[in-house]
C-alpha positions as CSV (number, residue, x, y, z in Angstrom):
1,A,0.0,0.0,0.0
2,A,2.8,2.4,0.8
3,A,4.4,1.7,-2.5
4,A,1.1,2.1,-4.4
5,V,-0.3,5.2,-2.7
6,G,1.8,8.0,-4.0
7,V,1.9,9.6,-7.5
8,S,-0.9,7.4,-8.7
9,H,-3.2,8.7,-6.0
10,L,-1.9,12.2,-5.1
11,V,-1.4,13.2,-8.8
12,Q,-3.4,11.0,-11.1
13,S,-6.5,10.3,-9.1
14,T,-6.8,13.9,-8.0
15,R,-6.3,15.1,-11.6
16,A,-8.9,12.7,-12.8
17,G,-11.5,14.2,-10.4
18,A,-10.5,17.8,-11.3
19,M,-10.7,17.1,-15.1
20,A,-13.9,15.0,-15.2
21,G,-15.6,15.1,-11.9
22,F,-16.7,11.5,-11.2
23,G,-16.6,10.7,-14.9
24,L,-13.5,8.6,-14.5
25,A,-14.6,6.7,-11.4
26,G,-15.6,3.7,-13.5
27,I,-12.2,3.6,-15.1
28,V,-10.6,3.5,-11.6
29,L,-12.9,0.7,-10.4
30,I,-12.3,-1.3,-13.6
31,A,-8.5,-0.9,-13.2
32,L,-8.6,-2.0,-9.6
33,I,-10.7,-5.1,-10.4
34,L,-8.8,-6.2,-13.6
35,K,-5.4,-5.7,-12.1
36,Y,-6.1,-7.3,-8.7
37,P,-5.1,-10.9,-9.6
38,F,-1.7,-9.9,-10.9
39,F,-0.8,-8.1,-7.6
40,E,-2.2,-10.9,-5.5
41,F,-0.1,-13.5,-7.3
42,G,3.1,-12.0,-5.8
43,P,2.5,-12.8,-2.1
44,R,0.5,-15.9,-3.1
45,Y,3.5,-17.4,-4.9
46,A,5.9,-16.5,-2.1
47,A,3.7,-18.0,0.7
48,A,3.0,-21.2,-1.3
49,T,6.6,-21.9,-2.4
50,G,9.0,-20.0,-0.2
51,L,10.4,-18.4,-3.3
52,S,9.9,-15.0,-5.0
53,L,8.2,-14.4,-8.4
54,V,11.7,-14.0,-9.9
55,E,12.3,-17.7,-9.3
56,G,8.8,-18.3,-10.6
57,Y,9.7,-16.6,-13.8
58,R,12.8,-18.8,-14.1
59,K,10.8,-21.9,-13.6
60,V,8.5,-20.8,-16.5
61,G,11.6,-20.5,-18.6
62,R,14.9,-18.6,-19.0
63,W,13.1,-16.4,-21.6
64,A,10.6,-15.3,-18.9
65,L,13.4,-14.3,-16.5
66,W,15.3,-12.4,-19.1
67,L,12.1,-10.7,-20.3
68,Y,11.4,-9.6,-16.8
69,L,14.9,-8.3,-16.3
70,A,14.7,-6.4,-19.6
71,I,11.5,-4.7,-18.6
72,T,12.8,-3.9,-15.1
73,L,16.1,-2.5,-16.3
74,S,14.4,-0.4,-18.9
75,T,11.6,1.0,-16.8
76,S,13.1,1.4,-13.3
77,L,14.7,4.8,-14.1
78,V,11.6,6.2,-15.6
79,V,9.5,5.3,-12.6
80,Q,12.0,6.4,-10.0
81,V,12.5,9.8,-11.7
82,A,8.8,10.5,-11.7
83,V,8.4,9.6,-8.0
84,V,11.6,11.4,-6.9
85,L,10.6,14.5,-8.9
86,F,7.2,14.9,-7.2
87,T,8.6,14.2,-3.8
88,S,11.4,16.8,-4.3
89,F,8.8,19.4,-5.3
90,L,6.9,18.7,-2.1
91,I,10.0,19.0,0.0
92,K,10.9,22.3,-1.6
93,L,7.4,23.6,-0.9
94,A,7.2,22.3,2.7
95,F,10.5,23.7,3.8
96,G,10.6,26.8,1.6
97,L,13.9,25.7,0.0
98,E,15.4,27.6,-2.9
99,W,17.6,24.6,-3.8
100,A,17.5,23.3,-7.4
101,V,15.4,20.2,-7.8
102,P,18.4,17.9,-8.6
103,V,20.0,19.0,-5.3
104,V,16.9,18.1,-3.3
105,A,16.6,14.8,-5.2
106,A,20.2,14.0,-4.4
107,V,19.6,14.6,-0.7
108,L,16.4,12.6,-0.8
109,C,18.0,9.6,-2.4
110,A,20.9,9.7,0.0
111,V,18.6,9.8,3.0
112,C,16.5,6.9,1.7
113,A,19.7,4.9,0.9
114,G,21.0,5.6,4.4
115,I,17.7,4.4,6.1
116,L,17.9,1.2,4.0
117,A,21.5,0.6,4.9
118,A,20.9,1.2,8.6
119,G,17.7,-0.8,9.1
120,R,17.0,-2.9,5.9
121,F,13.5,-4.3,5.7
122,A,12.7,-4.0,9.4
123,V,12.8,-0.2,9.4
124,L,11.0,-0.1,6.1
125,D,8.2,-2.2,7.5
126,R,7.7,-0.2,10.6
127,V,7.9,3.3,9.1
128,V,5.4,2.8,6.3
129,K,2.7,1.6,8.6
130,V,2.7,4.8,10.6
131,I,2.9,6.9,7.5
132,M,-0.1,5.2,5.8
133,A,-2.3,5.5,8.9
134,L,-1.6,9.3,9.0
135,L,-2.4,9.8,5.3
136,A,-5.5,7.6,5.4
137,A,-7.0,9.4,8.3
138,S,-6.5,12.9,6.9
139,T,-7.6,12.0,3.3
140,L,-10.8,10.2,4.4
141,I,-11.8,13.0,6.7
142,A,-11.1,15.6,4.0
143,A,-13.0,13.7,1.3
144,S,-16.0,13.0,3.6
145,M,-16.3,16.7,4.4
146,T,-16.6,17.6,0.7
147,L,-19.4,15.1,-0.2
148,G,-22.1,17.7,0.4
149,R,-20.9,19.6,-2.7
150,A,-20.4,16.5,-4.9
151,D,-22.1,16.4,-8.3
152,F,-22.8,12.7,-8.8
153,G,-24.5,13.6,-12.1
154,T,-21.0,13.3,-13.7
155,L,-20.6,9.7,-12.5
156,R,-19.9,7.3,-15.4
157,M,-18.8,3.7,-15.7
158,W,-17.1,4.6,-18.9
159,P,-16.3,8.2,-19.9
160,A,-17.7,9.5,-23.2
161,G,-15.3,10.6,-25.9
162,T,-12.4,8.4,-24.7
163,F,-11.5,7.5,-28.3
164,D,-12.3,10.9,-29.8
165,N,-8.7,12.1,-29.4
166,A,-5.3,10.8,-28.5
167,A,-5.0,13.1,-25.5
168,S,-8.1,11.7,-23.6
169,L,-7.1,8.1,-24.4
170,A,-3.5,8.8,-23.2
171,F,-4.7,10.1,-19.9
172,V,-7.0,7.2,-19.3
173,L,-4.2,4.8,-20.0
174,A,-1.9,6.8,-17.8
175,L,-4.5,6.6,-15.0
176,V,-4.8,2.9,-15.4
177,G,-1.0,2.4,-15.6
178,W,-0.5,3.2,-12.0
179,M,-3.9,2.3,-10.6
180,P,-3.3,1.3,-7.9
181,S,0.3,0.9,-9.0
182,A,2.6,-0.7,-11.6
183,I,2.4,-4.5,-11.7
184,D,6.2,-4.5,-11.0
185,I,5.1,-4.2,-7.3
186,S,3.8,-7.8,-7.4
187,V,7.4,-9.0,-7.6
188,W,8.4,-6.6,-4.8
189,S,5.6,-8.0,-2.7
190,S,6.9,-11.5,-3.1
191,L,10.4,-10.4,-2.1
192,W,9.1,-8.4,0.9
193,T,7.1,-11.4,2.0
194,L,10.3,-13.5,2.1
195,A,12.2,-10.6,3.8
196,K,9.5,-10.5,6.5
197,D,9.9,-14.2,7.0
198,R,13.6,-13.7,7.6
199,T,12.9,-11.0,10.2
200,T,10.4,-13.2,12.1
201,G,12.4,-16.3,11.7
202,E,9.5,-18.4,10.4
203,R,7.7,-18.9,7.1
204,A,4.2,-17.4,7.2
205,S,1.3,-19.5,5.9
206,A,-0.8,-18.3,2.9
207,A,-3.8,-17.2,4.9
208,P,-2.2,-14.3,6.9
209,V,-0.1,-13.3,3.9
210,L,-3.1,-12.9,1.6
211,L,-5.1,-11.2,4.3
212,D,-2.3,-8.7,4.8
213,F,-2.2,-8.1,1.0
214,R,-6.0,-7.7,0.7
215,I,-6.2,-5.2,3.5
216,G,-3.6,-3.2,1.8
217,Y,-5.1,-3.5,-1.7
218,I,-8.6,-2.5,-0.5
219,G,-7.1,0.4,1.3
220,T,-5.4,1.7,-1.8
221,G,-8.7,1.4,-3.7
222,V,-10.6,3.4,-1.0
223,L,-7.9,6.1,-1.0
224,A,-8.0,6.3,-4.8
225,F,-11.7,7.2,-4.7
226,A,-11.0,9.6,-1.8
227,F,-8.5,11.5,-3.8
228,L,-10.7,11.5,-6.9
229,T,-13.5,12.9,-4.7
230,L,-11.3,15.7,-3.5
231,G,-10.5,16.6,-7.1
232,A,-14.1,16.3,-8.2
233,T,-15.6,18.3,-5.4
234,V,-13.1,21.1,-5.0
235,M,-11.5,21.6,-8.4
236,F,-14.0,20.3,-11.1
237,G,-16.1,23.1,-12.5
238,S,-14.3,25.7,-10.5
239,G,-12.5,27.3,-13.5
240,H,-9.2,26.3,-12.0
241,Q,-6.9,23.6,-13.4
242,F,-3.9,21.8,-12.0
243,S,-0.6,23.3,-13.2
244,P,1.8,21.0,-14.9
245,R,4.6,22.7,-12.9
246,G,5.6,20.7,-9.9
247,T,5.8,23.4,-7.3
248,E,2.5,24.9,-8.3
249,F,0.8,21.5,-8.5
250,S,2.1,20.7,-5.0
251,A,0.7,24.0,-3.6
252,Q,-2.7,23.3,-5.3
253,L,-2.8,19.8,-3.8
254,I,-2.2,21.1,-0.3
255,G,-4.9,23.7,-1.0
256,L,-7.4,21.0,-1.6
257,Y,-7.0,19.8,2.0
258,T,-6.7,23.2,3.7
259,E,-9.7,24.6,1.8
260,T,-11.8,21.7,3.0
261,L,-10.5,21.1,6.5
262,G,-9.4,24.6,7.4
263,A,-6.1,26.5,7.3
264,W,-5.1,25.2,10.8
265,T,-4.7,21.7,9.3
266,R,-2.0,22.8,6.9
267,P,0.9,21.5,9.0
268,I,-0.9,18.1,9.5
269,V,-1.7,17.9,5.8
270,F,1.9,18.7,4.8
271,T,3.1,16.0,7.1
272,A,0.7,13.4,5.8
273,I,1.4,14.1,2.1
274,L,5.1,14.6,2.4
275,T,5.6,11.5,4.5
276,T,3.4,9.5,2.1
277,M,5.5,10.5,-0.9
278,F,8.7,9.8,1.2
279,S,7.4,6.3,1.9
280,T,6.7,5.7,-1.8
281,T,10.2,7.0,-2.7
282,L,11.7,4.7,0.0
283,T,9.9,1.7,-1.3
284,V,10.8,2.4,-5.0
285,I,14.4,2.9,-4.1
286,D,14.3,-0.4,-2.3
287,G,12.0,-2.3,-4.7
288,F,13.7,-2.0,-8.0
289,P,17.3,-2.8,-6.7
290,R,15.9,-5.7,-4.7
291,A,14.2,-7.2,-7.8
292,I,17.4,-6.5,-9.9
293,D,19.6,-8.2,-7.3
294,R,17.3,-11.2,-7.2
295,G,17.0,-11.4,-10.9
296,L,20.8,-11.4,-11.5
297,R,21.3,-13.9,-8.7
298,V,18.8,-16.3,-10.3
299,A,20.3,-15.7,-13.7
300,F,23.9,-16.3,-12.8
301,V,24.4,-17.7,-9.3
302,D,21.3,-19.9,-8.7
303,P,20.0,-20.8,-12.2
304,D,17.6,-23.4,-11.0
305,G,16.0,-20.8,-8.7
306,T,15.7,-23.2,-5.7
307,S,17.8,-21.6,-3.0
308,G,15.1,-19.5,-1.5
309,Y,17.7,-16.9,-0.6
310,A,15.9,-13.8,0.7
311,G,18.7,-11.4,1.4
312,I,20.4,-8.8,-0.7
313,G,23.8,-8.7,-2.2
314,R,26.3,-6.4,-3.9
315,A,24.0,-6.0,-7.0
316,Y,21.4,-4.5,-4.7
317,W,23.6,-1.7,-3.5
318,S,25.1,-1.2,-7.0
319,A,21.6,-0.8,-8.4
320,V,20.7,1.7,-5.6
321,A,23.7,3.8,-6.3
322,V,23.4,3.7,-10.1
323,L,19.6,4.4,-10.2
324,C,20.0,7.3,-7.7
325,L,22.9,8.9,-9.7
326,L,21.0,8.5,-13.0
327,T,17.9,10.0,-11.4
328,V,19.7,13.1,-10.3
329,L,21.4,13.4,-13.7
330,V,18.1,13.1,-15.6
331,L,16.5,15.7,-13.4
332,A,19.5,18.0,-14.0
333,V,19.5,17.6,-17.8
334,F,15.8,17.1,-18.5
335,P,13.8,18.9,-15.8
336,G,10.5,18.7,-17.7
337,S,7.0,19.3,-16.3
338,L,5.7,17.2,-13.5
339,T,2.5,16.0,-15.2
340,T,4.4,15.2,-18.4
341,M,7.0,13.1,-16.6
342,V,4.3,11.3,-14.6
343,D,2.1,10.6,-17.6
344,F,5.1,9.2,-19.5
345,A,6.1,6.9,-16.6
346,T,2.5,5.7,-16.1
347,I,1.9,5.0,-19.8
348,V,5.1,3.0,-19.9
349,S,3.9,1.0,-16.9
350,F,0.5,0.4,-18.7
351,L,2.2,-0.9,-21.8
352,T,4.3,-3.4,-19.9
353,A,1.3,-4.5,-17.6
354,P,0.0,-7.3,-19.9
355,I,3.4,-8.8,-20.2
356,L,4.1,-8.9,-16.5
357,G,0.6,-10.0,-15.8
358,Y,1.0,-12.9,-18.1
359,L,4.3,-13.9,-16.5
360,N,2.6,-13.8,-13.0
361,L,-0.2,-16.0,-14.2
362,R,2.1,-18.5,-15.7
363,A,4.2,-18.6,-12.5
364,V,1.4,-19.0,-10.0
365,T,-0.4,-21.8,-12.1
366,S,2.8,-23.7,-12.7
367,P,3.6,-27.2,-11.1
368,T,5.9,-25.4,-8.6
369,V,2.8,-24.2,-6.7
370,P,0.9,-26.8,-4.8
371,A,-2.5,-27.4,-6.4
372,E,-4.4,-26.2,-3.4
373,Q,-2.5,-22.9,-3.4
374,R,-3.1,-22.1,-7.0
375,P,-5.7,-19.5,-7.9
376,G,-9.3,-20.8,-8.4
377,R,-11.3,-20.7,-11.6
378,S,-12.9,-17.3,-11.0
379,L,-9.5,-15.7,-10.3
380,R,-8.0,-17.3,-13.5
381,V,-11.0,-16.1,-15.6
382,L,-10.5,-12.6,-14.1
383,S,-6.8,-12.8,-15.0
384,W,-7.4,-13.7,-18.6
385,T,-10.1,-11.0,-18.9
386,G,-7.6,-8.4,-17.5
387,L,-4.9,-9.6,-19.9
388,I,-7.2,-9.3,-22.9
389,V,-8.5,-5.8,-21.9
390,L,-5.1,-4.4,-20.9
391,G,-3.4,-5.9,-23.9
392,G,-6.1,-4.7,-26.3
393,F,-5.9,-1.1,-25.1
394,A,-2.1,-1.3,-25.3
395,V,-2.3,-2.3,-28.9
396,V,-4.8,0.4,-29.7
397,Y,-2.6,3.0,-28.2
398,V,0.6,1.9,-29.9
399,V,-1.1,1.6,-33.3
400,G,-2.7,5.0,-32.8
401,R,0.6,6.6,-32.0
402,L,2.3,4.9,-34.9
403,T,-0.4,6.0,-37.4
404,A,-0.2,9.5,-36.0
405,G,3.5,9.5,-36.6
406,Y,4.1,10.4,-32.9
């Protein structure tokens, strides 16, 4: 949940409400339903086998492992840049800093790396629970206080005019791409499940692991609609639009809360939103290197994928360093607008979603997983439905861009 509730909610869900009222609520609901199985398969596979999805991909075939590594290595920087960029803007606004964004990003990455070096998973696990509780409380209170002014006449299961122009379709796909997050997180979830087993000294059974996941997933869905409600009730039809510039967008986002809850809540809101994006940054800076480290280990050290090793090695810290350095470099050379950077990252995640979803389905239905732990018929049907829908829209978007000559 801490990895998911971040840019997708604070930026994309709120923008969706501001742009279309409740017209995109159906899209959010459809995304949450269709992508659910692929996220659940991560902790399900780890609990059933004592291995991560990375080993699961290897057991599907070497092609599956290398395909996953190729996607991860090619998308990790894009995703991390978008997350760090937004968090850096919030830090500048919160503390009134005049520092350049790359400088703030460098300090942010260094702090996150320091926390991970000092406490590893145990600190990560404790910190994000407190942060999520704080954000959930403030967001749900703010959203509930605006319901009196909500215009539910805009509510749609499917927005009109989605295919009328490339811009509207692109935003819908960008919204779905990180709703509730990129499917990459399913691999991270499997790795975090194993990491938690190491901290407790015992392997958790499937029931508590899946319950833990479902609570988090439902929570991300509720918060997605809460942020959409804030955008729809405070911004939609007001004549105001969110700025693509990061600092201005951040100020407008804080304004949504303070206008609803009162100016006295500004410090509380700042704390909630800033710590939420910090937790997202922390999980992203940990998640991609953890997945890269495990992927390279399975590819070169444990090709059979049977060791169940749940720690981290040199490749993890090398990936942390390289991704952080490249993030700062990209922000220095290509500053760009916040919304453009976010839309690009989320569309990339949308286009890779069907591939990762298919790999997850193949892994969790393989002979490696005991028959009683495999997903049931309804979950498999939902998985194939999601693959067809997500894959179909990905093809439509790519063909549309190619025919339009980009």
